[in-house]
KEKE-3310 file (N, C-alpha, C; in steps of 0.2 Angstrom, whole numbers, plus 5000, padded with zeros to 4 digits):
npx = (4636:4620:4609:4592:4578:4568:4573:4574:4571:4570:4568:4579:4581:4586:4581:4581:4584:4581:4570:4563:4562:4573:4583:4573:4566:4573:4579:4566:4561:4572:4573:4560:4562:4573:4566:4555:4566:4569:4579:4587:4589:4602:4596:4604:4618:4615:4612:4625:4633:4625:4628:4645:4643:4634:4642:4653:4664:4660:4647:4630:4618:4605:4588:4593:4602:4603:4601:4612:4617:4610:4613:4627:4629:4621:4626:4634:4623:4617:4607:4599:4605:4598:4593:4581:4576:4585:4582:4566:4569:4578:4563:4555:4558:4546:4537:4544:4542:4538:4545:4540:4537:4537:4529:4519:4528:4532:4522:4519:4530:4529:4521:4527:4538:4549:4549:4562:4567:4583:4589:4600:4591:4583:4573:4561:4558:4559:4546:4539:4541:4541:4526:4522:4525:4515:4516:4524:4534:4541:4548:4559:4574:4583:4597:4594:4591:4601:4610:4625:4627:4626:4641:4643:4649:4645:4630:4623:4627:4619:4606:4608:4609:4595:4588:4594:4588:4577:4578:4585:4597:4609:4612:4600:4596:4591:4598:4593:4595:4602:4611:4628:4639:4634:4627:4630:4644:4646:4637:4643:4656:4650:4647:4633:4621:4618:4605:4605:4599:4596:4594:4599:4599:4597:4603:4620:4632:4634:4624:4616:4622:4637:4650:4658:4673:4677:4669:4655:4650:4636:4624:4609:4603:4594:4583:4575:4560:4551:4555:4561:4553:4542:4552:4553:4541:4540)
npy = (5049:5053:5043:5039:5045:5039:5025:5020:5012:5015:5028:5034:5045:5058:5067:5078:5095:5092:5088:5089:5108:5109:5120:5131:5128:5128:5140:5147:5142:5147:5160:5162:5157:5167:5180:5180:5182:5194:5199:5198:5189:5186:5175:5168:5167:5162:5148:5147:5145:5135:5125:5123:5117:5106:5096:5094:5083:5077:5076:5067:5056:5064:5072:5073:5077:5091:5097:5097:5105:5115:5121:5126:5135:5145:5154:5161:5166:5174:5171:5162:5150:5138:5120:5116:5125:5118:5107:5110:5115:5102:5096:5102:5098:5089:5098:5102:5110:5105:5107:5116:5111:5098:5087:5084:5081:5072:5062:5064:5053:5044:5037:5030:5025:5017:5022:5026:5032:5040:5044:5055:5056:5050:5038:5043:5056:5054:5050:5057:5068:5061:5061:5074:5074:5066:5052:5043:5036:5018:5011:5015:5022:5026:5034:5026:5013:5011:5011:5021:5035:5044:5054:5039:5025:5012:5015:5016:5006:4993:5000:4996:4980:4981:4980:4974:4961:4960:4958:4967:4981:4992:5000:5002:5014:5031:5043:5054:5072:5085:5088:5091:5087:5073:5066:5068:5067:5057:5045:5046:5042:5029:5023:5026:5033:5050:5064:5079:5091:5106:5118:5130:5138:5152:5158:5162:5151:5137:5135:5127:5115:5105:5109:5103:5094:5095:5099:5090:5085:5084:5072:5070:5088:5101:5115:5111:5098:5098:5102:5090:5080:5086:5083:5070:5065:5068)
npz = (4123:4129:4137:4131:4141:4141:4142:4154:4169:4184:4194:4205:4220:4227:4242:4251:4248:4236:4231:4242:4252:4263:4266:4266:4275:4286:4288:4289:4302:4310:4309:4314:4326:4330:4328:4340:4351:4348:4337:4322:4307:4296:4282:4274:4278:4288:4283:4279:4293:4298:4288:4290:4303:4301:4295:4303:4314:4322:4319:4319:4316:4304:4303:4317:4323:4323:4332:4339:4329:4330:4344:4342:4331:4335:4347:4336:4328:4338:4342:4358:4365:4367:4371:4369:4359:4350:4349:4342:4331:4326:4326:4317:4305:4302:4296:4285:4268:4253:4238:4226:4215:4215:4221:4208:4198:4201:4202:4188:4185:4191:4185:4172:4179:4191:4206:4218:4233:4243:4255:4266:4279:4293:4297:4303:4299:4284:4283:4285:4276:4263:4263:4263:4248:4243:4244:4233:4232:4227:4233:4247:4252:4270:4279:4291:4288:4278:4287:4284:4275:4261:4253:4253:4243:4251:4253:4240:4235:4243:4237:4222:4224:4229:4216:4209:4214:4208:4195:4189:4184:4189:4177:4173:4182:4183:4191:4203:4208:4220:4226:4221:4229:4239:4228:4215:4210:4218:4211:4197:4196:4202:4190:4187:4177:4179:4184:4188:4198:4198:4211:4216:4206:4204:4215:4224:4227:4238:4247:4262:4258:4255:4248:4233:4230:4218:4201:4195:4177:4174:4166:4162:4165:4174:4179:4190:4194:4186:4175:4171:4171:4162:4152:4153:4146:4134)
capx = (4631:4615:4603:4584:4575:4564:4578:4576:4566:4570:4572:4583:4578:4590:4576:4580:4585:4583:4560:4561:4564:4575:4585:4567:4562:4579:4578:4559:4562:4578:4570:4554:4564:4576:4558:4554:4573:4570:4584:4585:4597:4601:4597:4609:4623:4614:4615:4635:4636:4623:4636:4649:4644:4633:4650:4659:4669:4657:4639:4626:4611:4600:4588:4593:4609:4602:4599:4618:4620:4607:4618:4634:4628:4616:4629:4636:4619:4615:4600:4598:4609:4595:4592:4575:4576:4588:4575:4562:4576:4573:4556:4553:4557:4542:4533:4545:4537:4539:4547:4531:4535:4540:4521:4516:4532:4533:4515:4518:4535:4528:4517:4532:4544:4549:4552:4566:4569:4587:4588:4603:4587:4581:4566:4556:4557:4558:4539:4534:4544:4534:4517:4520:4525:4510:4518:4525:4540:4541:4555:4563:4580:4585:4600:4592:4589:4608:4619:4626:4625:4627:4640:4648:4647:4639:4621:4621:4626:4612:4600:4610:4608:4588:4584:4595:4584:4572:4581:4588:4604:4613:4611:4592:4592:4592:4600:4592:4597:4605:4620:4637:4644:4630:4625:4630:4650:4648:4637:4645:4661:4648:4643:4628:4618:4612:4602:4608:4592:4601:4590:4601:4603:4596:4609:4627:4635:4630:4618:4617:4626:4643:4655:4661:4680:4677:4663:4654:4645:4628:4622:4606:4603:4587:4582:4568:4559:4545:4558:4562:4545:4541:4558:4552:4534:4540)
capy = (5049:5053:5036:5042:5045:5030:5018:5017:5009:5017:5035:5036:5055:5062:5069:5083:5097:5089:5087:5094:5113:5109:5128:5136:5125:5129:5145:5149:5142:5151:5168:5164:5160:5176:5187:5178:5185:5202:5199:5197:5186:5185:5165:5165:5169:5158:5144:5147:5144:5129:5119:5122:5116:5102:5093:5092:5078:5074:5074:5063:5058:5069:5081:5073:5080:5098:5100:5100:5109:5122:5125:5126:5141:5150:5161:5166:5171:5180:5168:5157:5145:5131:5114:5117:5126:5112:5102:5114:5115:5096:5095:5110:5094:5088:5103:5106:5111:5102:5110:5118:5107:5090:5083:5084:5079:5064:5060:5063:5050:5038:5032:5027:5024:5014:5028:5027:5037:5037:5050:5052:5057:5046:5036:5045:5059:5053:5046:5065:5069:5057:5063:5079:5072:5062:5046:5042:5030:5012:5011:5019:5018:5032:5033:5020:5006:5008:5010:5027:5040:5048:5049:5032:5021:5009:5017:5014:4997:4994:5002:4990:4976:4980:4981:4966:4956:4963:4957:4976:4982:5002:5004:5003:5018:5037:5045:5060:5075:5091:5088:5088:5081:5069:5063:5068:5066:5049:5041:5045:5035:5023:5020:5026:5040:5055:5072:5086:5098:5113:5121:5133:5139:5159:5159:5160:5147:5131:5137:5124:5109:5107:5110:5097:5095:5096:5098:5084:5089:5078:5068:5076:5094:5104:5117:5108:5093:5101:5100:5082:5078:5086:5079:5062:5065:5071)
capz = (4120:4134:4133:4132:4147:4140:4144:4161:4173:4188:4196:4213:4222:4233:4244:4257:4245:4228:4231:4251:4254:4268:4264:4267:4282:4291:4288:4292:4310:4314:4309:4321:4336:4331:4329:4348:4352:4347:4333:4314:4305:4287:4280:4268:4280:4293:4280:4279:4300:4296:4284:4295:4310:4298:4293:4308:4313:4326:4316:4319:4308:4299:4305:4322:4322:4320:4338:4341:4325:4331:4349:4337:4328:4340:4346:4329:4326:4340:4347:4364:4363:4371:4370:4368:4353:4346:4348:4340:4323:4322:4324:4312:4298:4303:4291:4279:4264:4246:4233:4222:4209:4217:4220:4203:4195:4206:4201:4182:4182:4195:4179:4169:4181:4199:4211:4225:4239:4243:4260:4274:4285:4297:4295:4306:4295:4277:4281:4284:4269:4258:4264:4259:4244:4242:4245:4227:4231:4225:4240:4252:4258:4272:4284:4297:4284:4275:4292:4282:4271:4254:4248:4254:4239:4252:4252:4233:4233:4244:4232:4218:4227:4230:4211:4206:4217:4204:4188:4183:4186:4191:4171:4174:4185:4183:4198:4201:4213:4219:4229:4218:4234:4240:4223:4207:4209:4218:4206:4190:4200:4201:4183:4185:4173:4182:4183:4191:4199:4200:4213:4217:4198:4204:4218:4222:4233:4239:4253:4266:4256:4257:4242:4233:4228:4211:4200:4190:4172:4175:4161:4163:4168:4175:4187:4192:4194:4181:4169:4171:4171:4157:4147:4152:4143:4126)
cpx = (4625:4611:4599:4583:4572:4568:4577:4569:4564:4572:4572:4580:4581:4582:4577:4585:4583:4573:4557:4566:4569:4580:4579:4566:4567:4579:4573:4561:4567:4575:4563:4557:4570:4571:4556:4560:4575:4578:4581:4591:4597:4602:4600:4617:4620:4616:4620:4637:4633:4628:4640:4649:4639:4639:4653:4660:4663:4647:4637:4621:4606:4592:4589:4597:4608:4601:4607:4621:4618:4612:4625:4634:4623:4621:4633:4632:4614:4606:4602:4602:4605:4592:4587:4573:4580:4584:4569:4565:4574:4567:4554:4552:4551:4537:4537:4542:4543:4541:4540:4531:4534:4534:4521:4521:4532:4529:4518:4524:4536:4524:4522:4538:4543:4553:4557:4569:4578:4589:4595:4599:4586:4574:4560:4552:4557:4549:4536:4536:4539:4529:4517:4522:4521:4513:4519:4531:4538:4543:4560:4570:4581:4591:4600:4592:4598:4613:4624:4623:4630:4635:4645:4645:4643:4632:4619:4622:4620:4606:4601:4609:4599:4586:4589:4590:4576:4571:4583:4593:4605:4609:4601:4590:4596:4595:4599:4592:4603:4611:4626:4640:4642:4631:4629:4638:4651:4644:4638:4654:4659:4646:4637:4625:4613:4610:4601:4601:4596:4597:4591:4603:4602:4601:4616:4629:4631:4624:4623:4621:4632:4646:4657:4669:4682:4670:4662:4649:4641:4627:4616:4604:4597:4587:4577:4567:4555:4549:4561:4557:4542:4545:4556:4545:4535:4540)
cpy = (5048:5048:5043:5041:5038:5024:5017:5015:5012:5023:5034:5043:5053:5067:5076:5089:5096:5090:5092:5100:5112:5117:5132:5135:5128:5136:5150:5148:5145:5159:5168:5163:5166:5182:5184:5181:5192:5205:5196:5195:5187:5175:5163:5166:5162:5151:5141:5142:5135:5123:5118:5119:5108:5096:5093:5088:5075:5075:5070:5061:5064:5068:5078:5078:5089:5102:5103:5107:5117:5126:5126:5134:5146:5157:5163:5170:5176:5177:5165:5152:5139:5126:5112:5118:5124:5110:5104:5116:5111:5095:5097:5104:5090:5092:5107:5106:5106:5108:5114:5113:5099:5086:5080:5082:5072:5061:5055:5057:5046:5033:5028:5024:5022:5020:5025:5030:5036:5044:5049:5054:5051:5044:5038:5052:5059:5051:5053:5068:5067:5058:5069:5078:5068:5055:5041:5035:5023:5008:5016:5018:5025:5029:5024:5013:5004:5009:5016:5030:5042:5053:5043:5028:5015:5009:5016:5007:4992:4993:4996:4984:4975:4978:4974:4961:4955:4962:4963:4973:4989:5001:5005:5009:5023:5039:5054:5065:5081:5092:5086:5083:5077:5064:5063:5064:5058:5045:5039:5041:5031:5019:5022:5033:5045:5061:5076:5092:5101:5119:5127:5138:5148:5163:5157:5155:5141:5130:5130:5116:5111:5107:5107:5099:5099:5098:5094:5086:5082:5073:5071:5082:5099:5109:5117:5105:5093:5098:5094:5079:5080:5083:5072:5060:5068:5066)
cpz = (4128:4132:4133:4137:4146:4142:4150:4164:4182:4188:4203:4213:4227:4236:4248:4252:4238:4227:4238:4251:4259:4270:4269:4274:4289:4293:4292:4300:4312:4314:4313:4326:4336:4332:4338:4352:4353:4342:4326:4312:4298:4286:4276:4272:4286:4290:4282:4283:4299:4294:4286:4300:4307:4299:4296:4309:4317:4326:4317:4315:4307:4301:4313:4326:4322:4327:4342:4337:4326:4337:4348:4335:4329:4341:4341:4326:4331:4344:4353:4361:4370:4368:4366:4361:4348:4343:4344:4332:4321:4321:4317:4305:4295:4297:4287:4273:4256:4243:4228:4217:4208:4217:4215:4199:4197:4204:4193:4181:4185:4188:4173:4172:4189:4204:4218:4228:4242:4248:4263:4277:4289:4294:4295:4300:4287:4277:4280:4278:4262:4259:4259:4252:4239:4242:4238:4225:4230:4232:4241:4256:4264:4277:4290:4294:4280:4283:4290:4277:4265:4256:4248:4250:4244:4252:4246:4230:4237:4238:4224:4219:4226:4223:4206:4208:4212:4198:4184:4186:4187:4185:4171:4178:4184:4191:4198:4208:4214:4220:4223:4221:4236:4235:4218:4206:4211:4212:4200:4193:4199:4194:4181:4182:4179:4180:4187:4191:4203:4205:4215:4211:4199:4210:4220:4227:4233:4244:4257:4265:4254:4246:4239:4229:4221:4206:4195:4185:4173:4166:4161:4167:4169:4180:4189:4190:4188:4176:4168:4170:4163:4150:4145:4145:4138:4124)
residu = (MET:THR:ARG:PRO:LEU:ALA:ASP:PHE:LYS:TYR:LEU:SER:PHE:ASP:VAL:VAL:GLY:THR:LEU:ILE:ASP:PHE:GLU:GLY:GLY:ILE:LYS:GLU:CYS:LEU:ALA:GLN:ILE:ALA:ALA:GLU:SER:GLY:VAL:SER:ILE:ASP:GLY:GLU:ALA:ALA:LEU:THR:PHE:TYR:ARG:SER:ALA:ARG:TYR:ALA:ASP:ASP:ALA:GLY:LEU:PHE:PRO:ASP:ASP:LEU:VAL:ARG:VAL:TYR:LEU:ALA:ILE:ALA:PRO:GLU:LEU:GLY:LEU:PRO:ALA:GLU:LYS:ILE:LEU:GLY:GLU:ARG:LEU:ARG:ASP:SER:ALA:LYS:THR:TRP:LYS:ALA:PHE:PRO:ASP:SER:ALA:GLU:ALA:LEU:ALA:THR:LEU:SER:ALA:ARG:TYR:ARG:LEU:ILE:ALA:MET:THR:ASN:ALA:ARG:ARG:TRP:ALA:PHE:GLU:HIS:PHE:SER:GLN:ALA:LEU:GLY:ASN:PRO:PHE:TYR:ARG:GLY:PHE:THR:ALA:ASP:ASP:THR:GLY:THR:GLU:LYS:PRO:ASP:PRO:ALA:PHE:PHE:HIS:GLN:VAL:PHE:ALA:PHE:VAL:GLN:SER:GLU:GLY:SER:SER:LYS:ASP:ASP:ILE:LEU:HIS:VAL:ALA:GLN:SER:GLN:TYR:HIS:ASP:ILE:GLY:ILE:SER:ARG:THR:LEU:GLY:MET:THR:ASN:CYS:TRP:ILE:GLU:ARG:ARG:HIS:ALA:GLN:LYS:GLY:TYR:GLY:GLY:THR:ILE:GLU:PRO:GLU:SER:PHE:THR:THR:PRO:ASP:TYR:HIS:PHE:THR:SER:MET:ALA:GLY:LEU:ALA:GLU:ALA:SER:ALA:ALA)
# end
């Protein structure tokens, strides 16, 4: 039986894809490069190429790895395979927009819960994301802080250690995320209560996020952050 939302002390969040529209940011930057090159691209097709390249064996930390990713996918999209354009895609992360409901929902939730960011992005990018969201986080964990990326359990265990240092436990955390692969499946394996924000509910496929081997039914399920905020206030 799902626990009441009021039972939790912390909400931990995936950031990129759940709160920040990275797919929109990547598509916008690639479309601009394409327009300047006199070609047109299909945004969803671009995300498919991106996904394949991003999860290659030689992938680096995000979003620095977007330089390598761009050089890998540019020929597939008919774009110039130039490093400076890959750097432009990487740097576009500084201006990626939050989903329209993210900042307001986080402001509402921060009045009741301690909000913890858990992002596979590097610290420099997270600082831009946090600012776009109104700096709502009580604590932030990045790939630079943890030395690893989700779905590695070690990332989650560092968060568990932090809440334990405050006299709490993982049972006091509700983990909120859109990625079945990076967050929902592993959080279930680790015994956390989780909440799936299905950002692509009106679209087919997994977009820029790797497809999980199996689907995990979440404890809570909303199609927006606004839905979670409304439920928490009920």
